[in-house]
C-alpha positions as CSV (number, residue, x, y, z in Angstrom):
1,M,-3.6,2.9,-19.5
2,S,-4.6,-0.1,-17.4
3,D,-8.0,-1.7,-18.0
4,R,-8.2,-2.7,-14.3
5,P,-11.1,-1.0,-12.5
6,P,-10.4,1.3,-9.5
7,A,-9.9,-0.3,-6.1
8,W,-13.0,1.4,-4.7
9,R,-15.1,-0.1,-7.4
10,V,-13.7,-3.6,-6.8
11,R,-14.5,-3.2,-3.0
12,A,-18.0,-1.9,-3.7
13,A,-18.7,-4.9,-6.0
14,R,-17.5,-7.3,-3.3
15,V,-19.6,-5.6,-0.7
16,G,-22.6,-5.7,-3.0
17,R,-22.2,-9.5,-3.7
18,A,-21.8,-10.2,0.0
19,S,-24.9,-8.1,0.9
20,T,-26.8,-10.0,-1.8
21,G,-25.8,-13.3,-0.3
22,L,-27.0,-12.2,3.1
23,L,-30.3,-11.0,1.8
24,V,-30.9,-14.2,-0.1
25,A,-30.2,-16.2,3.1
26,L,-32.5,-14.0,5.1
27,L,-35.2,-14.4,2.5
28,L,-34.9,-18.2,2.5
29,W,-35.1,-18.1,6.3
30,W,-38.3,-16.1,6.2
31,L,-39.8,-18.4,3.5
32,V,-39.1,-21.5,5.5
33,T,-40.4,-20.2,8.9
34,D,-43.2,-17.9,7.7
35,V,-44.5,-19.3,4.4
36,V,-43.7,-23.0,4.3
37,A,-44.3,-23.8,8.0
38,A,-47.8,-23.9,9.2
39,P,-48.8,-21.2,11.8
40,G,-48.9,-23.7,14.6
41,D,-45.6,-25.5,13.8
42,M,-42.6,-25.3,16.0
43,L,-40.6,-24.1,13.0
44,A,-42.6,-20.9,12.8
45,R,-41.4,-19.9,16.3
46,F,-37.9,-19.3,14.8
47,S,-39.0,-16.7,12.4
48,P,-36.7,-13.7,11.7
49,L,-39.8,-11.5,12.2
50,T,-39.8,-12.4,15.9
51,A,-36.0,-12.8,16.4
52,A,-35.2,-9.2,15.5
53,P,-37.5,-7.7,18.1
54,A,-36.2,-10.2,20.6
55,I,-32.7,-8.9,20.1
56,V,-33.8,-5.3,20.7
57,A,-35.7,-6.3,23.9
58,L,-32.7,-8.3,25.1
59,F,-30.4,-5.3,24.9
60,L,-32.9,-2.8,26.2
61,D,-33.2,-4.5,29.5
62,G,-29.4,-4.8,29.8
63,A,-29.2,-8.6,29.9
64,G,-27.8,-8.8,26.3
65,L,-24.9,-6.4,27.1
66,V,-24.0,-8.3,30.2
67,H,-23.9,-11.6,28.3
68,V,-21.8,-10.2,25.5
69,S,-19.3,-8.5,27.9
70,V,-18.9,-11.7,30.0
71,T,-18.3,-13.8,26.9
72,L,-15.8,-11.4,25.5
73,E,-13.9,-11.2,28.8
74,R,-13.6,-15.0,28.9
75,L,-12.6,-15.1,25.3
76,L,-9.9,-12.5,25.7
77,A,-8.6,-14.2,28.8
78,G,-8.3,-17.6,27.1
79,I,-6.6,-16.1,24.0
80,A,-4.2,-14.2,26.2
81,I,-3.2,-17.4,28.0
82,A,-2.9,-19.2,24.6
83,T,-0.6,-16.4,23.3
84,L,1.6,-16.3,26.4
85,V,2.1,-20.1,26.1
86,G,1.9,-20.6,22.4
87,V,4.4,-17.9,21.2
88,P,7.4,-19.1,23.3
89,V,6.7,-22.7,22.5
90,G,6.2,-22.0,18.8
91,V,9.4,-20.0,18.6
92,A,11.4,-22.7,20.4
93,V,10.0,-25.4,18.2
94,G,10.8,-23.3,15.1
95,L,14.3,-22.6,16.1
96,S,15.2,-26.1,17.3
97,R,14.9,-29.1,14.9
98,R,15.6,-31.5,17.7
99,L,12.8,-30.0,19.8
100,A,10.5,-30.1,16.8
101,D,11.3,-33.8,16.4
102,Y,10.5,-34.6,20.0
103,T,7.3,-32.6,20.2
104,G,5.9,-33.0,16.6
105,A,3.9,-36.2,17.1
106,L,2.8,-35.2,20.6
107,F,1.5,-31.8,19.5
108,Q,-0.3,-33.4,16.5
109,F,-2.0,-35.9,18.8
110,L,-3.1,-33.3,21.3
111,R,-4.2,-30.9,18.5
112,M,-6.6,-33.6,17.2
113,V,-8.4,-33.9,20.5
114,S,-11.5,-31.8,20.6
115,P,-11.2,-29.0,23.1
116,L,-14.7,-29.8,24.4
117,A,-13.4,-33.4,25.2
118,W,-11.5,-31.8,28.1
119,T,-14.7,-30.4,29.7
120,P,-15.1,-33.1,32.4
121,I,-11.5,-32.9,33.4
122,A,-11.7,-29.1,33.5
123,I,-14.7,-29.2,35.7
124,V,-13.2,-31.8,38.1
125,L,-10.0,-29.9,38.5
126,L,-11.2,-26.3,38.2
127,G,-14.8,-26.5,39.5
128,V,-17.6,-24.7,37.8
129,G,-17.6,-21.0,36.8
130,D,-15.3,-19.0,34.6
131,L,-12.0,-21.0,35.0
132,P,-13.1,-24.1,33.1
133,V,-14.5,-21.9,30.2
134,V,-11.3,-19.9,30.0
135,F,-9.3,-23.2,30.1
136,L,-11.2,-24.7,27.2
137,V,-10.8,-21.5,25.2
138,A,-7.1,-21.5,25.8
139,V,-6.8,-25.2,24.8
140,A,-8.7,-24.4,21.6
141,A,-6.6,-21.3,20.8
142,V,-3.1,-22.4,21.7
143,W,-2.4,-24.8,18.8
144,P,-3.0,-22.2,16.0
145,V,-0.7,-19.8,17.9
146,I,2.0,-22.5,18.2
147,L,1.8,-23.5,14.6
148,G,1.7,-19.8,13.4
149,A,4.8,-18.9,15.5
150,A,6.7,-22.0,14.3
151,A,5.8,-21.4,10.7
152,G,7.0,-17.8,11.0
153,V,10.3,-18.9,12.3
154,H,10.7,-21.5,9.5
155,A,9.9,-18.7,6.9
156,L,12.7,-16.5,8.1
157,D,15.7,-16.1,5.9
158,P,18.6,-18.0,7.6
159,G,21.0,-15.4,6.4
160,W,19.4,-12.9,8.8
161,L,20.4,-14.9,11.8
162,Q,23.8,-15.7,10.3
163,I,24.5,-12.0,9.8
164,A,23.4,-11.2,13.4
165,T,25.6,-14.0,14.8
166,T,28.6,-12.8,12.7
167,L,28.2,-9.3,14.2
168,G,28.3,-10.7,17.7
169,A,24.6,-10.5,18.5
170,S,23.5,-12.3,21.7
171,R,20.7,-14.8,21.7
172,R,18.4,-12.1,23.2
173,E,19.3,-9.6,20.5
174,R,18.7,-12.2,17.7
175,L,15.3,-13.0,19.2
176,T,14.2,-9.4,19.6
177,T,15.6,-7.9,16.4
178,I,15.3,-10.8,14.0
179,V,12.9,-13.5,15.1
180,L,10.0,-11.7,16.8
181,P,9.7,-9.0,14.1
182,G,9.9,-11.6,11.4
183,I,7.1,-13.8,12.6
184,R,4.5,-11.1,13.1
185,A,2.6,-11.8,9.9
186,H,2.5,-15.6,10.5
187,L,1.6,-15.0,14.1
188,A,-1.3,-12.6,13.2
189,T,-2.7,-15.3,10.9
190,G,-2.4,-17.9,13.6
191,L,-4.2,-15.6,16.0
192,R,-7.0,-15.1,13.6
193,V,-7.4,-18.9,13.3
194,A,-7.2,-19.2,17.1
195,L,-9.9,-16.5,17.5
196,G,-12.3,-18.3,15.2
197,T,-11.7,-21.6,16.9
198,A,-12.1,-20.1,20.4
199,W,-15.3,-18.4,19.4
200,I,-16.8,-21.7,18.3
201,V,-15.7,-23.4,21.5
202,I,-16.8,-20.7,24.0
203,V,-20.5,-21.0,23.2
204,P,-20.9,-24.7,24.2
205,A,-18.4,-24.2,27.0
206,E,-20.7,-21.5,28.5
207,M,-23.6,-24.0,28.6
208,L,-21.9,-25.9,31.5
209,G,-22.0,-24.5,35.1
210,V,-22.2,-20.8,34.4
211,D,-25.0,-18.3,34.9
212,S,-24.0,-15.7,32.3
213,G,-22.6,-15.5,28.8
214,L,-24.1,-16.1,25.3
215,G,-24.0,-19.9,25.6
216,Y,-25.9,-19.6,28.9
217,A,-28.4,-17.2,27.3
218,I,-29.2,-19.8,24.7
219,L,-30.0,-22.5,27.3
220,D,-31.9,-19.9,29.4
221,A,-34.1,-19.0,26.4
222,R,-34.8,-22.6,25.6
223,D,-35.8,-23.4,29.2
224,R,-38.2,-20.4,29.2
225,L,-39.5,-21.5,25.8
226,R,-38.5,-18.2,24.3
227,Y,-37.5,-19.4,20.9
228,D,-37.6,-15.9,19.4
229,E,-35.0,-14.9,22.0
230,L,-33.0,-18.0,21.3
231,M,-32.7,-17.2,17.6
232,G,-31.9,-13.6,18.6
233,V,-28.9,-14.8,20.7
234,V,-27.8,-17.0,17.8
235,L,-27.8,-14.0,15.5
236,V,-25.8,-12.0,18.1
237,I,-23.2,-14.7,18.2
238,G,-22.9,-14.7,14.5
239,L,-22.7,-10.9,14.2
240,L,-20.0,-10.7,17.0
241,G,-18.0,-13.5,15.5
242,F,-18.2,-11.9,12.0
243,A,-17.0,-8.6,13.5
244,L,-14.1,-10.2,15.5
245,D,-12.9,-12.1,12.4
246,G,-13.0,-8.8,10.4
247,V,-10.8,-7.1,13.0
248,A,-8.4,-10.1,13.0
249,Q,-8.4,-10.2,9.2
250,R,-7.5,-6.5,8.9
251,T,-4.8,-6.9,11.5
252,S,-3.3,-9.8,9.7
253,A,-3.4,-7.9,6.4
254,R,-1.7,-4.9,8.0
255,Q,1.1,-7.1,9.3
256,R,1.7,-8.6,5.9
257,R,2.0,-5.2,4.4
258,R,4.4,-4.1,7.1
259,R,6.5,-7.2,6.4
260,H,6.9,-6.1,2.8
261,T,7.5,-2.4,3.5
262,R,9.6,-2.3,6.7
263,P,13.5,-2.3,6.5
264,A,15.2,-5.6,6.0
265,A,15.7,-7.5,9.2
266,P,19.6,-7.6,8.9
267,D,19.7,-3.8,8.6
268,A,17.6,-3.5,11.8
269,A,19.9,-6.0,13.6
270,I,23.0,-4.2,12.5
271,E,21.6,-0.9,13.8
272,V,20.8,-2.4,17.2
273,I,24.0,-4.4,17.5
274,E,26.3,-1.6,16.4
275,A,24.6,1.1,18.5
276,P,26.9,0.4,21.5
277,V,29.9,0.7,19.2
278,D,28.8,4.0,17.8
279,L,28.1,5.3,21.3
280,A,31.6,4.3,22.5
281,R,33.1,6.2,19.5
282,T,31.4,9.4,20.5
283,R,32.8,9.4,24.0
């Protein structure tokens, strides 16, 4: 018999350790703002004892839900644009060594530029409102998508493409039956990184020229001297980001499991390529 503990016990232990860490952080927060800080200090206004009721009040009057929904809409729009641009570019770079040589230095240079550095240009060209925010999110998210797609192509077994080519597969058939299914796991990882980067960028991006969203809510609370509400919005940002990353992590893990359990790519390619031949034989 194996001495390894059951999987549920391992997961329970991990959840327990994570919960303990969060409770310790919450306790330290309370000690700093409610015990160490004097009653009249500015630091005492950021207490968790006032932030929690502020979150409840923010969502009861509907403003919190509006800010969250607007931020998520902008986030999804930016990531969708990054995916539509990044996947074809990443696949092309992964398949073509010459294209990778031409674009490698350029992509690394652009990737090192902070997405927020494009803010003045985005406002000048796109004006104020949702478009600059979506643009900045897309700029932040596109590079992990490109790198994930390219890494997925590089990880493919060259024999898969050779078998498909030998069987007479067209370029489109090789792309749809070999390349795209084979890069799903790497692409899911790239999208998870893109989501985290975009979530970090969207909050400061919403502090410029918009009148809704979680970034705007922070500035609005500051201007009204509602520091309890400000901390409440910060907590909401952290909770939403944690939840989004959890969903992305589970999706990435599911794609990795599918990669190891699905039929081999050459077999799938043979089935698709030989299907017209089998159909002709039945006629």
